C-alpha positions in Angstrom: -14.9 6.6 24.9 -12.1 5.2 22.7 -13.0 1.6 22.5 -16.0 0.5 20.5 -17.5 -2.9 20.1 -16.6 -4.9 17.0 -16.4 -8.5 15.9 -13.0 -10.1 16.3 -11.7 -12.7 13.8 -10.4 -15.5 15.9 -8.8 -17.6 13.2 -5.6 -15.5 12.9 -2.1 -16.7 13.4 -0.2 -16.3 16.7 2.2 -13.8 15.4 -0.5 -11.4 14.1 -2.3 -11.7 17.4 0.8 -10.8 19.3 1.3 -7.7 17.1 -2.4 -6.7 17.3 -2.8 -6.6 13.5 -5.6 -8.1 11.4 -4.6 -11.5 10.0 -6.2 -12.9 6.8 -6.0 -16.5 8.3 -4.4 -17.9 5.1 -2.6 -21.2 5.7 0.1 -22.4 5.9 1.5 -18.9 5.9 -0.6 -15.7 6.3 0.0 -12.7 4.1 1.4 -10.4 6.7 3.9 -12.9 8.0 5.0 -13.6 4.4 5.6 -9.9 3.7 7.2 -9.1 7.1 9.5 -12.2 7.1 8.1 -13.6 10.3 7.5 -17.2 11.3 3.8 -18.0 11.1 2.0 -20.6 13.2 -1.5 -21.2 14.5 -2.8 -22.3 17.8 -4.1 -25.6 16.3 -0.6 -26.5 15.0 2.0 -28.5 16.8 5.5 -27.0 17.1 6.8 -29.2 14.3 4.2 -27.7 12.0 5.4 -24.1 12.4 5.8 -22.5 9.0 8.2 -19.8 7.8 7.3 -17.1 5.3 8.7 -19.2 2.5 5.9 -21.7 3.0 8.0 -24.6 4.2 7.6 -26.3 7.6 10.4 -25.4 10.0 11.7 -29.0 10.1 12.0 -29.0 6.3 14.2 -25.9 6.0 18.0 -25.9 5.8 18.5 -22.6 4.0 21.8 -20.8 4.1 22.0 -17.1 5.1 22.0 -16.0 1.5 19.1 -18.2 0.5 16.2 -16.1 1.8 12.8 -16.2 0.0 11.7 -13.2 2.0 12.5 -10.4 -0.5 9.5 -11.1 -2.7 7.0 -13.9 -2.2 3.3 -12.9 -2.3 1.2 -15.8 -1.1 -2.2 -14.3 -1.6 -5.0 -15.3 -3.9 -6.0 -11.7 -4.6 -4.0 -8.8 -3.3 -6.7 -6.2 -4.1 -9.3 -5.2 -1.6 -11.9 -4.0 -4.1 -14.4 -6.5 -5.5 -17.8 -6.0 -7.1 -20.8 -6.3 -4.8 -22.9 -9.4 -5.3 -25.7 -7.1 -6.6 -23.4 -6.0 -9.4 -22.4 -9.4 -10.6 -25.2 -9.6 -13.2 -23.9 -6.5 -15.0 -20.5 -8.3 -15.3 -22.1 -11.3 -17.0 -23.4 -9.0 -19.8 -19.8 -8.0 -20.8 -17.3 -10.0 -22.8 -15.2 -11.7 -20.1 -12.8 -14.3 -21.6 -10.9 -16.6 -19.2 -7.6 -15.5 -17.8 -5.9 -18.4 -19.6 -6.4 -16.7 -23.0 -3.1 -15.5 -24.4 -4.7 -12.2 -25.5 -8.2 -10.8 -26.0 -9.8 -7.5 -26.8 -10.4 -6.6 -23.2 -6.7 -6.8 -22.6 -6.0 -4.7 -25.7 -8.4 -2.0 -24.3 -6.4 -1.9 -21.1 -3.1 -1.8 -22.9 -4.3 1.1 -25.1 -5.5 2.9 -22.0 -2.0 2.7 -20.4 -0.5 4.2 -23.5 -2.9 7.1 -23.7 -3.4 7.9 -20.0 -0.7 10.0 -18.3 -2.2 10.3 -14.8 -2.4 6.6 -13.8 0.8 7.0 -11.8 0.4 10.7 -10.9 1.4 10.0 -7.3 5.1 10.5 -7.6 5.4 10.6 -11.4 6.4 13.3 -13.8 4.2 13.4 -16.9 7.2 14.5 -19.0 8.8 11.1 -18.3 5.8 9.0 -19.2 6.5 8.0 -22.8 10.0 6.8 -22.0 9.0 5.1 -18.7 6.1 3.3 -20.4 8.2 2.0 -23.3 10.7 0.6 -20.8 7.9 -0.9 -18.6 6.2 -2.5 -21.6 9.4 -4.1 -22.9 10.1 -5.5 -19.5 6.5 -6.7 -19.2 6.9 -8.7 -22.4 9.7 -10.6 -20.8 8.0 -11.1 -17.4 4.3 -11.9 -17.7 3.6 -11.1 -14.0 4.6 -7.5 -14.7 2.4 -7.2 -17.7 -0.6 -8.6 -15.8 -0.2 -6.3 -12.9 0.1 -3.3 -15.3 -3.2 -4.4 -17.0 -4.8 -4.9 -13.6 -4.0 -1.3 -12.6 -5.2 0.0 -15.9 -8.6 -1.7 -15.2 -8.6 -0.2 -11.8 -8.1 3.3 -13.3 -10.9 2.7 -15.8 -13.2 1.7 -13.0 -12.7 5.1 -11.6 -13.1 6.9 -14.9 -16.3 5.0 -15.9 -18.5 4.5 -12.8 -21.3 3.0 -14.9 -19.0 0.1 -15.8 -17.1 0.0 -12.6 -18.2 -3.5 -11.6 -16.9 -4.9 -14.9 -13.6 -3.1 -14.6 -13.1 -4.0 -11.0 -13.7 -7.6 -11.8 -11.1 -7.4 -14.5 -8.7 -5.7 -12.1 -9.2 -8.4 -9.5 -8.8 -11.3 -12.0 -5.7 -9.9 -13.6 -4.1 -9.0 -10.2 -4.7 -12.5 -8.9 -3.1 -13.9 -12.1 -0.2 -11.6 -11.7 0.5 -12.7 -8.1 0.2 -16.3 -9.1 2.7 -15.8 -12.0 5.0 -14.0 -9.7 5.1 -16.7 -7.1 5.6 -19.4 -9.8 8.6 -17.4 -11.2 10.2 -16.5 -7.9 13.8 -17.7 -7.5 15.3 -14.7 -5.8 16.4 -11.2 -7.0 19.3 -10.9 -9.4 20.5 -8.6 -12.1 18.2 -10.2 -14.7 14.9 -9.7 -12.8 15.4 -6.9 -10.3 13.7 -4.3 -12.5 10.7 -6.4 -13.3 10.3 -7.4 -9.6 10.5 -3.8 -8.4 8.1 -2.7 -11.1 5.6 -5.4 -10.1 5.9 -4.6 -6.4 5.5 -0.9 -6.9 2.5 -1.1 -9.2 0.9 -3.6 -6.9 1.5 -1.1 -4.1 -0.2 1.7 -6.0 -3.2 -0.5 -6.7 -3.5 -1.5 -3.0 -3.3 2.1 -1.8 -6.0 3.1 -4.3 -8.3 0.3 -3.1 -7.7 1.1 0.6 -8.4 4.8 0.2 -11.6 4.0 -1.7 -13.0 1.9 1.1 -16.1 3.1 3.0 -16.9 0.3 5.4 -19.8 0.6 7.8 -17.3 -0.1 10.6 -15.9 3.4 10.4 -12.4 3.7 11.9 -12.3 0.0 12.9 -12.8 -1.0 9.3 -10.4 1.5 7.8 -7.6 0.7 10.2 -7.9 -3.0 9.4 -7.5 -2.3 5.7 -4.8 0.4 6.1 -2.5 -1.7 8.4 -2.7 -4.5 5.9 -1.8 -2.1 3.1 1.1 -0.7 5.2 2.5 -4.3 5.7 2.4 -4.9 2.0 4.1 -1.6 1.3 6.8 -2.5 3.8 7.4 -5.7 1.7 8.0 -3.5 -1.3 10.4 -1.4 0.6 12.3 -4.5 1.6 12.6 -5.6 -2.0 13.9 -2.2 -3.0 16.5 -2.0 -0.2 17.8 -5.6 -0.7 18.1 -5.1 -4.5 19.4 -1.5 -4.3 23.0 -2.2 -5.6 21.5 -4.2 -8.5 19.0 -1.5 -9.4 21.6 1.2 -9.4 23.2 -0.6 -12.4 20.0 -0.5 -14.4 18.0 2.1 -16.5 16.0 2.9 -13.3 19.1 4.5 -11.6 18.1 8.2 -12.4 14.5 7.7 -11.2 15.4 5.8 -8.0 18.1 8.3 -7.2 15.7 11.2 -7.4 13.2 9.4 -5.3 15.8 8.6 -2.6 17.0 12.2 -2.6 13.4 13.3 -2.0 12.6 10.9 0.9 16.0 11.8 2.6 15.4 15.5 2.6 15.7 17.5 5.8 12.3 18.8 6.9 11.9 22.6 6.5 8.5 23.6 7.8 6.9 23.4 11.3 3.4 22.2 10.2 3.8 19.1 12.4 5.1 20.9 15.5 2.0 20.3 17.5 1.8 16.5 16.9 5.5 16.3 17.7 4.8 17.9 21.0 2.0 15.5 21.6 4.2 12.5 21.0 7.1 13.8 23.1 4.8 14.3 26.1 2.8 11.0 25.7 2.6 9.1 29.0 3.2 5.4 28.9 4.7 5.4 25.4 8.1 3.7 25.3 11.0 5.6 23.8 11.3 3.2 20.8 7.7 3.9 19.9 8.2 7.6 20.2 11.2 7.4 17.9 9.0 5.5 15.4 6.4 8.3 15.5 9.1 11.0 15.2 10.4 9.3 12.0 6.8 9.1 10.6 6.4 12.8 11.5 9.7 13.7 9.7 8.5 12.0 6.5 5.1 13.7 6.8 6.8 17.1 7.1 8.8 16.5 4.0 5.4 15.8 2.3 3.9 19.0 3.5 7.0 20.9 2.4 6.6 19.5 -1.1 2.9 20.1 -1.3 2.8 23.7 0.0 5.9 24.7 -2.1 3.9 23.5 -5.1 6.8 21.5 -6.5 6.6 19.8 -9.9 4.1 16.9 -10.1 6.9 14.3 -9.8 7.5 15.2 -6.2 4.6 17.3 -5.0 2.4 14.3 -4.0 5.0 11.6 -3.8 4.9 11.3 0.0 1.2 10.3 -0.1 2.4 7.0 -1.5 5.9 6.8 0.1 4.7 7.6 3.7 2.7 4.3 3.8 5.8 2.5 2.6 8.3 4.2 5.0 6.3 4.0 8.2 8.3 2.0 10.8 6.8 -1.4 12.1 6.5 0.1 15.6 4.3 2.9 14.2 2.0 0.3 12.5 1.6 -1.6 15.7 0.5 1.5 17.5 -1.9 2.3 14.7 -3.4 -1.2 14.9 -4.0 -0.7 18.6 -5.6 2.7 17.9 -3.3 4.6 20.3 -4.8 8.1 20.4 -1.6 10.0 19.7 -1.0 7.9 16.6 -4.5 8.5 15.4 -3.9 12.2 15.7 -0.7 11.6 13.6 -2.9 9.8 11.0 -5.2 12.8 11.0 -2.2 14.9 9.8 -1.6 12.4 7.0 -5.3 12.8 6.2 -4.6 16.5 5.6 -1.8 15.6 3.2 -4.2 13.3 1.4 -6.7 16.2 1.2 -4.2 18.4 -0.5 -3.9 15.6 -3.1 -7.7 15.2 -3.4 -7.6 15.8 -7.2 -5.5 12.7 -7.6 -7.8 9.9 -8.8 -6.5 7.5 -6.2 -7.3 9.9 -3.3 -10.5 11.8 -3.9 -12.3 12.6 -0.7 -10.3 10.0 1.4 -8.5 12.7 3.4 -11.7 14.4 4.6 -13.3 11.0 5.2 -10.4 9.6 7.3 -10.3 12.8 9.3 -14.0 12.7 10.2 -13.9 9.1 11.4 -10.8 9.9 13.5 -12.7 12.8 15.1 -15.7 10.7 15.7 -13.6 8.0 17.4 -11.5 10.2 19.6 -14.2 12.6 20.8 -14.0 16.3 21.7 -11.3 15.9 24.3 -8.8 15.6 21.5 -10.0 18.6 19.5 -7.1 20.8 20.6 -4.6 18.4 19.0 -6.6 18.1 15.8 -6.9 21.8 15.3 -4.3 22.1 12.5 -5.5 19.4 10.2 -9.1 20.5 10.8 -8.3 24.1 9.8 -6.3 22.9 6.8 -9.2 20.7 5.5 -11.8 23.5 6.1 -9.7 26.1 4.2 -9.5 23.9 1.1 -13.0 22.6 0.7 -14.0 22.8 -3.0 
């Protein structure tokens, strides 16, 4: 049986309900509508109260075509999904925890030092040989744009929470606080993307994306697949916002110091797939009954990127590209694919199981760990034995590589 009972959140906006995705219920504009540039409204609102992603009522707007706010606004109080349990709060109180309004404190210095010494914070799609240069550039940019510095420190705290489980509650609290502050500073500074801020905005969005993915893959909700899909689809929507920022600012970014890095990344994601590891899931999508052609095309594109990821992992490429698709696949997935995932279409869950194998290959990455094996198991449990044939390849791959 594919459907399982679960509690529904009935305070979501009309657009999220139409698209069958989990809404955070934030007003006047929910997070997903902000990131996906859609009009946001609630059943309790009158038509004149309809709000756009920029946060203004529809009758208040008179924006010109080139005046869009959609490239970068993050209207969320805390973008991270990881927060300390209530039972852990007492341990936080025993640590030094100055307010976020302090200009500097020793906790911040610890996080900054950790960034300078740790070369594996961004190991999903990062070459260790480039770290000293990249960090120096990010640090200089962060000194000019406080939101970038805060999101860097937040991710540093998130990494320390992984490295020091005995103090994880304290570091997760720091990560959440700094990330919230970063988002607030970003929203306050937002005026649009131009040559002066495109690097800082892309850096902020990318680091936030890495943080959200790490939090999502670490989730182990009692709800099994239901809970994971809710978190993962929200993460995908956020990553799509990052992709929108990058594509809209691409000409500007190509005139900056980031040009070599971005060109290499673009070359990687535009590769022609070489292997046939995804052949069976491709056959499943092509033969799916009741799946419209536009949705099949979305799945085929997701499969294409996934095959590029398998090609890089199995060819044992340099670290800069070997696991890059673990991060990029979440960002490049088409909107139609996300909609199918939110509705838990069986063929798309099988495709997600293939992604879980890619995750499993990267299990030594701190952001990933045992997420691949965990996601595969909850998919198997949800779909049942009638789908075992289609899950054979990822099952064998995970079984072969158990440590």
